[in-house]
mmCIF file of the protein (N, C-alpha, C, O) and its ligand, coordinates in Angstrom:
data_MODEL
# 
_entry.id   MODEL 
# 
loop_
_entity.id 
_entity.type 
_entity.pdbx_number_of_molecules 
1 polymer     1 
2 non-polymer 1 
# 
_entity_poly.entity_id                      1 
_entity_poly.type                           'polypeptide(L)' 
_entity_poly.nstd_linkage                   no 
_entity_poly.nstd_monomer                   no 
_entity_poly.pdbx_seq_one_letter_code       MKKQYLPTKICVVCQRPFAWRKKWAKVWNEVKYCSERCRRNKNNPNAKSS 
_entity_poly.pdbx_seq_one_letter_code_can   MKKQYLPTKICVVCQRPFAWRKKWAKVWNEVKYCSERCRRNKNNPNAKSS 
_entity_poly.pdbx_strand_id                 A 
# 
loop_
_entity_poly_seq.entity_id 
_entity_poly_seq.num 
_entity_poly_seq.mon_id 
_entity_poly_seq.hetero 
1 1  MET n 
1 2  LYS n 
1 3  LYS n 
1 4  GLN n 
1 5  TYR n 
1 6  LEU n 
1 7  PRO n 
1 8  THR n 
1 9  LYS n 
1 10 ILE n 
1 11 CYS n 
1 12 VAL n 
1 13 VAL n 
1 14 CYS n 
1 15 GLN n 
1 16 ARG n 
1 17 PRO n 
1 18 PHE n 
1 19 ALA n 
1 20 TRP n 
1 21 ARG n 
1 22 LYS n 
1 23 LYS n 
1 24 TRP n 
1 25 ALA n 
1 26 LYS n 
1 27 VAL n 
1 28 TRP n 
1 29 ASN n 
1 30 GLU n 
1 31 VAL n 
1 32 LYS n 
1 33 TYR n 
1 34 CYS n 
1 35 SER n 
1 36 GLU n 
1 37 ARG n 
1 38 CYS n 
1 39 ARG n 
1 40 ARG n 
1 41 ASN n 
1 42 LYS n 
1 43 ASN n 
1 44 ASN n 
1 45 PRO n 
1 46 ASN n 
1 47 ALA n 
1 48 LYS n 
1 49 SER n 
1 50 SER n 
# 
loop_
_struct_asym.id 
_struct_asym.entity_id 
A 1 
B 2 
# 
loop_
_chem_comp.id 
_chem_comp.type 
_chem_comp.mon_nstd_flag 
ALA 'L-peptide linking' y 
ARG 'L-peptide linking' y 
ASN 'L-peptide linking' y 
CYS 'L-peptide linking' y 
GLN 'L-peptide linking' y 
GLU 'L-peptide linking' y 
ILE 'L-peptide linking' y 
LEU 'L-peptide linking' y 
LYS 'L-peptide linking' y 
MET 'L-peptide linking' y 
PHE 'L-peptide linking' y 
PRO 'L-peptide linking' y 
SER 'L-peptide linking' y 
THR 'L-peptide linking' y 
TRP 'L-peptide linking' y 
TYR 'L-peptide linking' y 
VAL 'L-peptide linking' y 
ZN  non-polymer         . 
# 
_pdbx_entity_nonpoly.entity_id   2 
_pdbx_entity_nonpoly.name        ? 
_pdbx_entity_nonpoly.comp_id     ZN 
# 
_pdbx_nonpoly_scheme.asym_id         B 
_pdbx_nonpoly_scheme.entity_id       2 
_pdbx_nonpoly_scheme.mon_id          ZN 
_pdbx_nonpoly_scheme.ndb_seq_num     1 
_pdbx_nonpoly_scheme.pdb_seq_num     101 
_pdbx_nonpoly_scheme.auth_seq_num    101 
_pdbx_nonpoly_scheme.pdb_mon_id      ZN 
_pdbx_nonpoly_scheme.auth_mon_id     ZN 
_pdbx_nonpoly_scheme.pdb_strand_id   A 
_pdbx_nonpoly_scheme.pdb_ins_code    . 
# 
loop_
_atom_site.group_PDB 
_atom_site.id 
_atom_site.type_symbol 
_atom_site.label_atom_id 
_atom_site.label_alt_id 
_atom_site.label_comp_id 
_atom_site.label_asym_id 
_atom_site.label_entity_id 
_atom_site.label_seq_id 
_atom_site.pdbx_PDB_ins_code 
_atom_site.Cartn_x 
_atom_site.Cartn_y 
_atom_site.Cartn_z 
_atom_site.occupancy 
_atom_site.B_iso_or_equiv 
_atom_site.pdbx_formal_charge 
_atom_site.auth_seq_id 
_atom_site.auth_comp_id 
_atom_site.auth_asym_id 
_atom_site.auth_atom_id 
_atom_site.pdbx_PDB_model_num 
ATOM   1   N  N  . MET A 1 1  ? 25.928 -69.132 -45.042 1.00 0.00 ? 1   MET A N  1 
ATOM   2   C  CA . MET A 1 1  ? 24.523 -68.850 -44.729 1.00 0.00 ? 1   MET A CA 1 
ATOM   3   C  C  . MET A 1 1  ? 24.357 -67.433 -44.187 1.00 0.00 ? 1   MET A C  1 
ATOM   4   O  O  . MET A 1 1  ? 25.106 -66.991 -43.316 1.00 0.00 ? 1   MET A O  1 
ATOM   5   N  N  . LYS A 1 2  ? 23.382 -66.749 -44.711 1.00 0.00 ? 2   LYS A N  1 
ATOM   6   C  CA . LYS A 1 2  ? 23.143 -65.385 -44.246 1.00 0.00 ? 2   LYS A CA 1 
ATOM   7   C  C  . LYS A 1 2  ? 22.354 -65.402 -42.950 1.00 0.00 ? 2   LYS A C  1 
ATOM   8   O  O  . LYS A 1 2  ? 21.495 -66.253 -42.722 1.00 0.00 ? 2   LYS A O  1 
ATOM   9   N  N  . LYS A 1 3  ? 22.672 -64.451 -42.129 1.00 0.00 ? 3   LYS A N  1 
ATOM   10  C  CA . LYS A 1 3  ? 21.838 -64.261 -40.952 1.00 0.00 ? 3   LYS A CA 1 
ATOM   11  C  C  . LYS A 1 3  ? 20.522 -63.632 -41.382 1.00 0.00 ? 3   LYS A C  1 
ATOM   12  O  O  . LYS A 1 3  ? 20.489 -62.657 -42.132 1.00 0.00 ? 3   LYS A O  1 
ATOM   13  N  N  . GLN A 1 4  ? 19.455 -64.210 -40.893 1.00 0.00 ? 4   GLN A N  1 
ATOM   14  C  CA . GLN A 1 4  ? 18.158 -63.663 -41.254 1.00 0.00 ? 4   GLN A CA 1 
ATOM   15  C  C  . GLN A 1 4  ? 17.596 -62.841 -40.108 1.00 0.00 ? 4   GLN A C  1 
ATOM   16  O  O  . GLN A 1 4  ? 17.804 -63.136 -38.931 1.00 0.00 ? 4   GLN A O  1 
ATOM   17  N  N  . TYR A 1 5  ? 16.892 -61.821 -40.490 1.00 0.00 ? 5   TYR A N  1 
ATOM   18  C  CA . TYR A 1 5  ? 16.209 -61.049 -39.481 1.00 0.00 ? 5   TYR A CA 1 
ATOM   19  C  C  . TYR A 1 5  ? 14.985 -61.817 -39.005 1.00 0.00 ? 5   TYR A C  1 
ATOM   20  O  O  . TYR A 1 5  ? 14.161 -62.256 -39.808 1.00 0.00 ? 5   TYR A O  1 
ATOM   21  N  N  . LEU A 1 6  ? 14.876 -61.971 -37.711 1.00 0.00 ? 6   LEU A N  1 
ATOM   22  C  CA . LEU A 1 6  ? 13.709 -62.645 -37.161 1.00 0.00 ? 6   LEU A CA 1 
ATOM   23  C  C  . LEU A 1 6  ? 12.882 -61.647 -36.374 1.00 0.00 ? 6   LEU A C  1 
ATOM   24  O  O  . LEU A 1 6  ? 13.410 -60.952 -35.506 1.00 0.00 ? 6   LEU A O  1 
ATOM   25  N  N  . PRO A 1 7  ? 11.610 -61.568 -36.662 1.00 0.00 ? 7   PRO A N  1 
ATOM   26  C  CA . PRO A 1 7  ? 10.758 -60.677 -35.886 1.00 0.00 ? 7   PRO A CA 1 
ATOM   27  C  C  . PRO A 1 7  ? 10.674 -61.142 -34.441 1.00 0.00 ? 7   PRO A C  1 
ATOM   28  O  O  . PRO A 1 7  ? 10.847 -62.323 -34.140 1.00 0.00 ? 7   PRO A O  1 
ATOM   29  N  N  . THR A 1 8  ? 10.411 -60.209 -33.570 1.00 0.00 ? 8   THR A N  1 
ATOM   30  C  CA . THR A 1 8  ? 10.279 -60.558 -32.162 1.00 0.00 ? 8   THR A CA 1 
ATOM   31  C  C  . THR A 1 8  ? 8.974  -59.999 -31.608 1.00 0.00 ? 8   THR A C  1 
ATOM   32  O  O  . THR A 1 8  ? 8.370  -59.089 -32.176 1.00 0.00 ? 8   THR A O  1 
ATOM   33  N  N  . LYS A 1 9  ? 8.566  -60.565 -30.498 1.00 0.00 ? 9   LYS A N  1 
ATOM   34  C  CA . LYS A 1 9  ? 7.397  -60.083 -29.763 1.00 0.00 ? 9   LYS A CA 1 
ATOM   35  C  C  . LYS A 1 9  ? 7.721  -60.130 -28.286 1.00 0.00 ? 9   LYS A C  1 
ATOM   36  O  O  . LYS A 1 9  ? 8.705  -60.735 -27.861 1.00 0.00 ? 9   LYS A O  1 
ATOM   37  N  N  . ILE A 1 10 ? 6.865  -59.472 -27.512 1.00 0.00 ? 10  ILE A N  1 
ATOM   38  C  CA . ILE A 1 10 ? 6.986  -59.553 -26.065 1.00 0.00 ? 10  ILE A CA 1 
ATOM   39  C  C  . ILE A 1 10 ? 5.941  -60.537 -25.558 1.00 0.00 ? 10  ILE A C  1 
ATOM   40  O  O  . ILE A 1 10 ? 4.752  -60.402 -25.847 1.00 0.00 ? 10  ILE A O  1 
ATOM   41  N  N  . CYS A 1 11 ? 6.384  -61.495 -24.821 1.00 0.00 ? 11  CYS A N  1 
ATOM   42  C  CA . CYS A 1 11 ? 5.465  -62.474 -24.244 1.00 0.00 ? 11  CYS A CA 1 
ATOM   43  C  C  . CYS A 1 11 ? 4.537  -61.787 -23.246 1.00 0.00 ? 11  CYS A C  1 
ATOM   44  O  O  . CYS A 1 11 ? 4.997  -61.030 -22.391 1.00 0.00 ? 11  CYS A O  1 
ATOM   45  N  N  . VAL A 1 12 ? 3.246  -62.045 -23.351 1.00 0.00 ? 12  VAL A N  1 
ATOM   46  C  CA . VAL A 1 12 ? 2.293  -61.365 -22.485 1.00 0.00 ? 12  VAL A CA 1 
ATOM   47  C  C  . VAL A 1 12 ? 2.346  -61.887 -21.055 1.00 0.00 ? 12  VAL A C  1 
ATOM   48  O  O  . VAL A 1 12 ? 1.833  -61.245 -20.139 1.00 0.00 ? 12  VAL A O  1 
ATOM   49  N  N  . VAL A 1 13 ? 2.950  -63.022 -20.865 1.00 0.00 ? 13  VAL A N  1 
ATOM   50  C  CA . VAL A 1 13 ? 3.017  -63.603 -19.532 1.00 0.00 ? 13  VAL A CA 1 
ATOM   51  C  C  . VAL A 1 13 ? 4.309  -63.204 -18.818 1.00 0.00 ? 13  VAL A C  1 
ATOM   52  O  O  . VAL A 1 13 ? 4.268  -62.653 -17.718 1.00 0.00 ? 13  VAL A O  1 
ATOM   53  N  N  . CYS A 1 14 ? 5.437  -63.478 -19.435 1.00 0.00 ? 14  CYS A N  1 
ATOM   54  C  CA . CYS A 1 14 ? 6.702  -63.219 -18.746 1.00 0.00 ? 14  CYS A CA 1 
ATOM   55  C  C  . CYS A 1 14 ? 7.326  -61.887 -19.159 1.00 0.00 ? 14  CYS A C  1 
ATOM   56  O  O  . CYS A 1 14 ? 8.347  -61.479 -18.605 1.00 0.00 ? 14  CYS A O  1 
ATOM   57  N  N  . GLN A 1 15 ? 6.713  -61.213 -20.131 1.00 0.00 ? 15  GLN A N  1 
ATOM   58  C  CA . GLN A 1 15 ? 7.169  -59.889 -20.546 1.00 0.00 ? 15  GLN A CA 1 
ATOM   59  C  C  . GLN A 1 15 ? 8.580  -59.896 -21.112 1.00 0.00 ? 15  GLN A C  1 
ATOM   60  O  O  . GLN A 1 15 ? 9.285  -58.888 -21.065 1.00 0.00 ? 15  GLN A O  1 
ATOM   61  N  N  . ARG A 1 16 ? 8.973  -61.012 -21.631 1.00 0.00 ? 16  ARG A N  1 
ATOM   62  C  CA . ARG A 1 16 ? 10.291 -61.088 -22.252 1.00 0.00 ? 16  ARG A CA 1 
ATOM   63  C  C  . ARG A 1 16 ? 10.146 -61.176 -23.758 1.00 0.00 ? 16  ARG A C  1 
ATOM   64  O  O  . ARG A 1 16 ? 9.187  -61.756 -24.267 1.00 0.00 ? 16  ARG A O  1 
ATOM   65  N  N  . PRO A 1 17 ? 11.102 -60.599 -24.467 1.00 0.00 ? 17  PRO A N  1 
ATOM   66  C  CA . PRO A 1 17 ? 11.052 -60.724 -25.916 1.00 0.00 ? 17  PRO A CA 1 
ATOM   67  C  C  . PRO A 1 17 ? 11.389 -62.143 -26.359 1.00 0.00 ? 17  PRO A C  1 
ATOM   68  O  O  . PRO A 1 17 ? 12.218 -62.823 -25.754 1.00 0.00 ? 17  PRO A O  1 
ATOM   69  N  N  . PHE A 1 18 ? 10.742 -62.559 -27.406 1.00 0.00 ? 18  PHE A N  1 
ATOM   70  C  CA . PHE A 1 18 ? 11.069 -63.861 -27.982 1.00 0.00 ? 18  PHE A CA 1 
ATOM   71  C  C  . PHE A 1 18 ? 11.039 -63.746 -29.499 1.00 0.00 ? 18  PHE A C  1 
ATOM   72  O  O  . PHE A 1 18 ? 10.338 -62.905 -30.062 1.00 0.00 ? 18  PHE A O  1 
ATOM   73  N  N  . ALA A 1 19 ? 11.789 -64.582 -30.127 1.00 0.00 ? 19  ALA A N  1 
ATOM   74  C  CA . ALA A 1 19 ? 11.970 -64.481 -31.566 1.00 0.00 ? 19  ALA A CA 1 
ATOM   75  C  C  . ALA A 1 19 ? 11.068 -65.455 -32.314 1.00 0.00 ? 19  ALA A C  1 
ATOM   76  O  O  . ALA A 1 19 ? 10.635 -66.487 -31.801 1.00 0.00 ? 19  ALA A O  1 
ATOM   77  N  N  . TRP A 1 20 ? 10.823 -65.074 -33.512 1.00 0.00 ? 20  TRP A N  1 
ATOM   78  C  CA . TRP A 1 20 ? 10.037 -65.903 -34.427 1.00 0.00 ? 20  TRP A CA 1 
ATOM   79  C  C  . TRP A 1 20 ? 10.606 -67.312 -34.500 1.00 0.00 ? 20  TRP A C  1 
ATOM   80  O  O  . TRP A 1 20 ? 11.820 -67.517 -34.494 1.00 0.00 ? 20  TRP A O  1 
ATOM   81  N  N  . ARG A 1 21 ? 9.711  -68.257 -34.568 1.00 0.00 ? 21  ARG A N  1 
ATOM   82  C  CA . ARG A 1 21 ? 10.139 -69.639 -34.776 1.00 0.00 ? 21  ARG A CA 1 
ATOM   83  C  C  . ARG A 1 21 ? 9.376  -70.241 -35.940 1.00 0.00 ? 21  ARG A C  1 
ATOM   84  O  O  . ARG A 1 21 ? 8.253  -69.851 -36.260 1.00 0.00 ? 21  ARG A O  1 
ATOM   85  N  N  . LYS A 1 22 ? 10.019 -71.184 -36.541 1.00 0.00 ? 22  LYS A N  1 
ATOM   86  C  CA . LYS A 1 22 ? 9.437  -71.779 -37.745 1.00 0.00 ? 22  LYS A CA 1 
ATOM   87  C  C  . LYS A 1 22 ? 8.059  -72.374 -37.466 1.00 0.00 ? 22  LYS A C  1 
ATOM   88  O  O  . LYS A 1 22 ? 7.160  -72.317 -38.305 1.00 0.00 ? 22  LYS A O  1 
ATOM   89  N  N  . LYS A 1 23 ? 7.912  -72.939 -36.284 1.00 0.00 ? 23  LYS A N  1 
ATOM   90  C  CA . LYS A 1 23 ? 6.622  -73.561 -35.976 1.00 0.00 ? 23  LYS A CA 1 
ATOM   91  C  C  . LYS A 1 23 ? 5.487  -72.548 -35.894 1.00 0.00 ? 23  LYS A C  1 
ATOM   92  O  O  . LYS A 1 23 ? 4.311  -72.913 -35.925 1.00 0.00 ? 23  LYS A O  1 
ATOM   93  N  N  . TRP A 1 24 ? 5.852  -71.269 -35.791 1.00 0.00 ? 24  TRP A N  1 
ATOM   94  C  CA . TRP A 1 24 ? 4.844  -70.223 -35.727 1.00 0.00 ? 24  TRP A CA 1 
ATOM   95  C  C  . TRP A 1 24 ? 4.616  -69.542 -37.074 1.00 0.00 ? 24  TRP A C  1 
ATOM   96  O  O  . TRP A 1 24 ? 3.898  -68.546 -37.164 1.00 0.00 ? 24  TRP A O  1 
ATOM   97  N  N  . ALA A 1 25 ? 5.221  -70.078 -38.098 1.00 0.00 ? 25  ALA A N  1 
ATOM   98  C  CA . ALA A 1 25 ? 5.181  -69.406 -39.405 1.00 0.00 ? 25  ALA A CA 1 
ATOM   99  C  C  . ALA A 1 25 ? 3.765  -69.022 -39.815 1.00 0.00 ? 25  ALA A C  1 
ATOM   100 O  O  . ALA A 1 25 ? 3.552  -67.946 -40.373 1.00 0.00 ? 25  ALA A O  1 
ATOM   101 N  N  . LYS A 1 26 ? 2.818  -69.875 -39.547 1.00 0.00 ? 26  LYS A N  1 
ATOM   102 C  CA . LYS A 1 26 ? 1.451  -69.629 -40.010 1.00 0.00 ? 26  LYS A CA 1 
ATOM   103 C  C  . LYS A 1 26 ? 0.580  -68.907 -38.994 1.00 0.00 ? 26  LYS A C  1 
ATOM   104 O  O  . LYS A 1 26 ? -0.516 -68.454 -39.324 1.00 0.00 ? 26  LYS A O  1 
ATOM   105 N  N  . VAL A 1 27 ? 1.054  -68.799 -37.783 1.00 0.00 ? 27  VAL A N  1 
ATOM   106 C  CA . VAL A 1 27 ? 0.216  -68.218 -36.730 1.00 0.00 ? 27  VAL A CA 1 
ATOM   107 C  C  . VAL A 1 27 ? 0.901  -67.069 -36.004 1.00 0.00 ? 27  VAL A C  1 
ATOM   108 O  O  . VAL A 1 27 ? 0.475  -66.669 -34.921 1.00 0.00 ? 27  VAL A O  1 
ATOM   109 N  N  . TRP A 1 28 ? 1.960  -66.541 -36.602 1.00 0.00 ? 28  TRP A N  1 
ATOM   110 C  CA . TRP A 1 28 ? 2.763  -65.534 -35.904 1.00 0.00 ? 28  TRP A CA 1 
ATOM   111 C  C  . TRP A 1 28 ? 1.914  -64.373 -35.403 1.00 0.00 ? 28  TRP A C  1 
ATOM   112 O  O  . TRP A 1 28 ? 2.161  -63.851 -34.315 1.00 0.00 ? 28  TRP A O  1 
ATOM   113 N  N  . ASN A 1 29 ? 0.927  -63.967 -36.175 1.00 0.00 ? 29  ASN A N  1 
ATOM   114 C  CA . ASN A 1 29 ? 0.098  -62.844 -35.751 1.00 0.00 ? 29  ASN A CA 1 
ATOM   115 C  C  . ASN A 1 29 ? -0.678 -63.141 -34.485 1.00 0.00 ? 29  ASN A C  1 
ATOM   116 O  O  . ASN A 1 29 ? -1.096 -62.228 -33.772 1.00 0.00 ? 29  ASN A O  1 
ATOM   117 N  N  . GLU A 1 30 ? -0.867 -64.400 -34.213 1.00 0.00 ? 30  GLU A N  1 
ATOM   118 C  CA . GLU A 1 30 ? -1.673 -64.779 -33.049 1.00 0.00 ? 30  GLU A CA 1 
ATOM   119 C  C  . GLU A 1 30 ? -0.840 -65.233 -31.863 1.00 0.00 ? 30  GLU A C  1 
ATOM   120 O  O  . GLU A 1 30 ? -1.358 -65.467 -30.772 1.00 0.00 ? 30  GLU A O  1 
ATOM   121 N  N  . VAL A 1 31 ? 0.444  -65.350 -32.094 1.00 0.00 ? 31  VAL A N  1 
ATOM   122 C  CA . VAL A 1 31 ? 1.302  -65.851 -31.021 1.00 0.00 ? 31  VAL A CA 1 
ATOM   123 C  C  . VAL A 1 31 ? 1.439  -64.792 -29.928 1.00 0.00 ? 31  VAL A C  1 
ATOM   124 O  O  . VAL A 1 31 ? 1.724  -63.628 -30.209 1.00 0.00 ? 31  VAL A O  1 
ATOM   125 N  N  . LYS A 1 32 ? 1.233  -65.210 -28.682 1.00 0.00 ? 32  LYS A N  1 
ATOM   126 C  CA . LYS A 1 32 ? 1.337  -64.273 -27.563 1.00 0.00 ? 32  LYS A CA 1 
ATOM   127 C  C  . LYS A 1 32 ? 2.285  -64.759 -26.490 1.00 0.00 ? 32  LYS A C  1 
ATOM   128 O  O  . LYS A 1 32 ? 2.665  -64.006 -25.593 1.00 0.00 ? 32  LYS A O  1 
ATOM   129 N  N  . TYR A 1 33 ? 2.657  -65.989 -26.584 1.00 0.00 ? 33  TYR A N  1 
ATOM   130 C  CA . TYR A 1 33 ? 3.456  -66.582 -25.512 1.00 0.00 ? 33  TYR A CA 1 
ATOM   131 C  C  . TYR A 1 33 ? 4.773  -67.096 -26.061 1.00 0.00 ? 33  TYR A C  1 
ATOM   132 O  O  . TYR A 1 33 ? 4.851  -67.585 -27.188 1.00 0.00 ? 33  TYR A O  1 
ATOM   133 N  N  . CYS A 1 34 ? 5.799  -66.973 -25.245 1.00 0.00 ? 34  CYS A N  1 
ATOM   134 C  CA . CYS A 1 34 ? 7.121  -67.390 -25.710 1.00 0.00 ? 34  CYS A CA 1 
ATOM   135 C  C  . CYS A 1 34 ? 7.266  -68.898 -25.679 1.00 0.00 ? 34  CYS A C  1 
ATOM   136 O  O  . CYS A 1 34 ? 8.133  -69.461 -26.346 1.00 0.00 ? 34  CYS A O  1 
ATOM   137 N  N  . SER A 1 35 ? 6.425  -69.542 -24.909 1.00 0.00 ? 35  SER A N  1 
ATOM   138 C  CA . SER A 1 35 ? 6.608  -70.984 -24.728 1.00 0.00 ? 35  SER A CA 1 
ATOM   139 C  C  . SER A 1 35 ? 5.310  -71.628 -24.266 1.00 0.00 ? 35  SER A C  1 
ATOM   140 O  O  . SER A 1 35 ? 4.357  -70.953 -23.878 1.00 0.00 ? 35  SER A O  1 
ATOM   141 N  N  . GLU A 1 36 ? 5.304  -72.920 -24.318 1.00 0.00 ? 36  GLU A N  1 
ATOM   142 C  CA . GLU A 1 36 ? 4.155  -73.666 -23.821 1.00 0.00 ? 36  GLU A CA 1 
ATOM   143 C  C  . GLU A 1 36 ? 3.936  -73.359 -22.342 1.00 0.00 ? 36  GLU A C  1 
ATOM   144 O  O  . GLU A 1 36 ? 2.802  -73.273 -21.872 1.00 0.00 ? 36  GLU A O  1 
ATOM   145 N  N  . ARG A 1 37 ? 5.017  -73.200 -21.637 1.00 0.00 ? 37  ARG A N  1 
ATOM   146 C  CA . ARG A 1 37 ? 4.907  -72.925 -20.208 1.00 0.00 ? 37  ARG A CA 1 
ATOM   147 C  C  . ARG A 1 37 ? 4.156  -71.626 -19.965 1.00 0.00 ? 37  ARG A C  1 
ATOM   148 O  O  . ARG A 1 37 ? 3.277  -71.569 -19.105 1.00 0.00 ? 37  ARG A O  1 
ATOM   149 N  N  . CYS A 1 38 ? 4.484  -70.611 -20.692 1.00 0.00 ? 38  CYS A N  1 
ATOM   150 C  CA . CYS A 1 38 ? 3.789  -69.340 -20.528 1.00 0.00 ? 38  CYS A CA 1 
ATOM   151 C  C  . CYS A 1 38 ? 2.346  -69.452 -21.001 1.00 0.00 ? 38  CYS A C  1 
ATOM   152 O  O  . CYS A 1 38 ? 1.445  -68.850 -20.417 1.00 0.00 ? 38  CYS A O  1 
ATOM   153 N  N  . ARG A 1 39 ? 2.139  -70.201 -22.027 1.00 0.00 ? 39  ARG A N  1 
ATOM   154 C  CA . ARG A 1 39 ? 0.763  -70.394 -22.479 1.00 0.00 ? 39  ARG A CA 1 
ATOM   155 C  C  . ARG A 1 39 ? -0.084 -70.990 -21.356 1.00 0.00 ? 39  ARG A C  1 
ATOM   156 O  O  . ARG A 1 39 ? -1.240 -70.614 -21.165 1.00 0.00 ? 39  ARG A O  1 
ATOM   157 N  N  . ARG A 1 40 ? 0.502  -71.908 -20.634 1.00 0.00 ? 40  ARG A N  1 
ATOM   158 C  CA . ARG A 1 40 ? -0.239 -72.511 -19.527 1.00 0.00 ? 40  ARG A CA 1 
ATOM   159 C  C  . ARG A 1 40 ? -0.408 -71.542 -18.368 1.00 0.00 ? 40  ARG A C  1 
ATOM   160 O  O  . ARG A 1 40 ? -1.349 -71.657 -17.582 1.00 0.00 ? 40  ARG A O  1 
ATOM   161 N  N  . ASN A 1 41 ? 0.499  -70.596 -18.268 1.00 0.00 ? 41  ASN A N  1 
ATOM   162 C  CA . ASN A 1 41 ? 0.431  -69.645 -17.160 1.00 0.00 ? 41  ASN A CA 1 
ATOM   163 C  C  . ASN A 1 41 ? -0.369 -68.389 -17.508 1.00 0.00 ? 41  ASN A C  1 
ATOM   164 O  O  . ASN A 1 41 ? -0.365 -67.417 -16.753 1.00 0.00 ? 41  ASN A O  1 
ATOM   165 N  N  . LYS A 1 42 ? -1.045 -68.412 -18.637 1.00 0.00 ? 42  LYS A N  1 
ATOM   166 C  CA . LYS A 1 42 ? -1.672 -67.181 -19.093 1.00 0.00 ? 42  LYS A CA 1 
ATOM   167 C  C  . LYS A 1 42 ? -2.725 -66.658 -18.131 1.00 0.00 ? 42  LYS A C  1 
ATOM   168 O  O  . LYS A 1 42 ? -2.994 -65.457 -18.104 1.00 0.00 ? 42  LYS A O  1 
ATOM   169 N  N  . ASN A 1 43 ? -3.319 -67.533 -17.350 1.00 0.00 ? 43  ASN A N  1 
ATOM   170 C  CA . ASN A 1 43 ? -4.321 -67.088 -16.388 1.00 0.00 ? 43  ASN A CA 1 
ATOM   171 C  C  . ASN A 1 43 ? -3.690 -66.550 -15.104 1.00 0.00 ? 43  ASN A C  1 
ATOM   172 O  O  . ASN A 1 43 ? -4.380 -66.107 -14.187 1.00 0.00 ? 43  ASN A O  1 
ATOM   173 N  N  . ASN A 1 44 ? -2.410 -66.602 -15.071 1.00 0.00 ? 44  ASN A N  1 
ATOM   174 C  CA . ASN A 1 44 ? -1.702 -66.344 -13.827 1.00 0.00 ? 44  ASN A CA 1 
ATOM   175 C  C  . ASN A 1 44 ? -0.394 -65.601 -14.114 1.00 0.00 ? 44  ASN A C  1 
ATOM   176 O  O  . ASN A 1 44 ? 0.673  -66.008 -13.655 1.00 0.00 ? 44  ASN A O  1 
ATOM   177 N  N  . PRO A 1 45 ? -0.490 -64.512 -14.875 1.00 0.00 ? 45  PRO A N  1 
ATOM   178 C  CA . PRO A 1 45 ? 0.722  -63.914 -15.417 1.00 0.00 ? 45  PRO A CA 1 
ATOM   179 C  C  . PRO A 1 45 ? 1.630  -63.291 -14.374 1.00 0.00 ? 45  PRO A C  1 
ATOM   180 O  O  . PRO A 1 45 ? 2.845  -63.239 -14.564 1.00 0.00 ? 45  PRO A O  1 
ATOM   181 N  N  . ASN A 1 46 ? 1.065  -62.821 -13.287 1.00 0.00 ? 46  ASN A N  1 
ATOM   182 C  CA . ASN A 1 46 ? 1.902  -62.139 -12.296 1.00 0.00 ? 46  ASN A CA 1 
ATOM   183 C  C  . ASN A 1 46 ? 2.051  -62.953 -11.039 1.00 0.00 ? 46  ASN A C  1 
ATOM   184 O  O  . ASN A 1 46 ? 1.962  -62.427 -9.929  1.00 0.00 ? 46  ASN A O  1 
ATOM   185 N  N  . ALA A 1 47 ? 2.274  -64.213 -11.209 1.00 0.00 ? 47  ALA A N  1 
ATOM   186 C  CA . ALA A 1 47 ? 2.399  -65.114 -10.068 1.00 0.00 ? 47  ALA A CA 1 
ATOM   187 C  C  . ALA A 1 47 ? 3.480  -64.620 -9.122  1.00 0.00 ? 47  ALA A C  1 
ATOM   188 O  O  . ALA A 1 47 ? 3.298  -64.575 -7.905  1.00 0.00 ? 47  ALA A O  1 
ATOM   189 N  N  . LYS A 1 48 ? 4.602  -64.253 -9.707  1.00 0.00 ? 48  LYS A N  1 
ATOM   190 C  CA . LYS A 1 48 ? 5.601  -63.621 -8.849  1.00 0.00 ? 48  LYS A CA 1 
ATOM   191 C  C  . LYS A 1 48 ? 5.622  -62.133 -9.170  1.00 0.00 ? 48  LYS A C  1 
ATOM   192 O  O  . LYS A 1 48 ? 5.839  -61.739 -10.316 1.00 0.00 ? 48  LYS A O  1 
ATOM   193 N  N  . SER A 1 49 ? 5.401  -61.333 -8.179  1.00 0.00 ? 49  SER A N  1 
ATOM   194 C  CA . SER A 1 49 ? 5.310  -59.907 -8.400  1.00 0.00 ? 49  SER A CA 1 
ATOM   195 C  C  . SER A 1 49 ? 6.679  -59.344 -8.708  1.00 0.00 ? 49  SER A C  1 
ATOM   196 O  O  . SER A 1 49 ? 7.697  -59.831 -8.216  1.00 0.00 ? 49  SER A O  1 
ATOM   197 N  N  . SER A 1 50 ? 6.686  -58.307 -9.532  1.00 0.00 ? 50  SER A N  1 
ATOM   198 C  CA . SER A 1 50 ? 7.969  -57.737 -9.925  1.00 0.00 ? 50  SER A CA 1 
ATOM   199 C  C  . SER A 1 50 ? 8.210  -56.416 -9.232  1.00 0.00 ? 50  SER A C  1 
ATOM   200 O  O  . SER A 1 50 ? 9.246  -55.788 -9.444  1.00 0.00 ? 50  SER A O  1 
HETATM 201 ZN ZN . ZN  B 2 .  ? 6.857  -66.050 -21.719 1.00 0.00 2 101 ZN  A ZN 1 
# 
């Protein structure tokens, strides 16, 4: 099996890069969060200051 290149984005909440996932195949352009957890935290992105 060949390694495939997976696009990545930076999560707007935790500011970490995350890789494309199959479940996002149709909505990748709209994906902003690395996980459901970050999606829920979107109103509170800087809860812990850096
Ligand atoms: Zn995140």
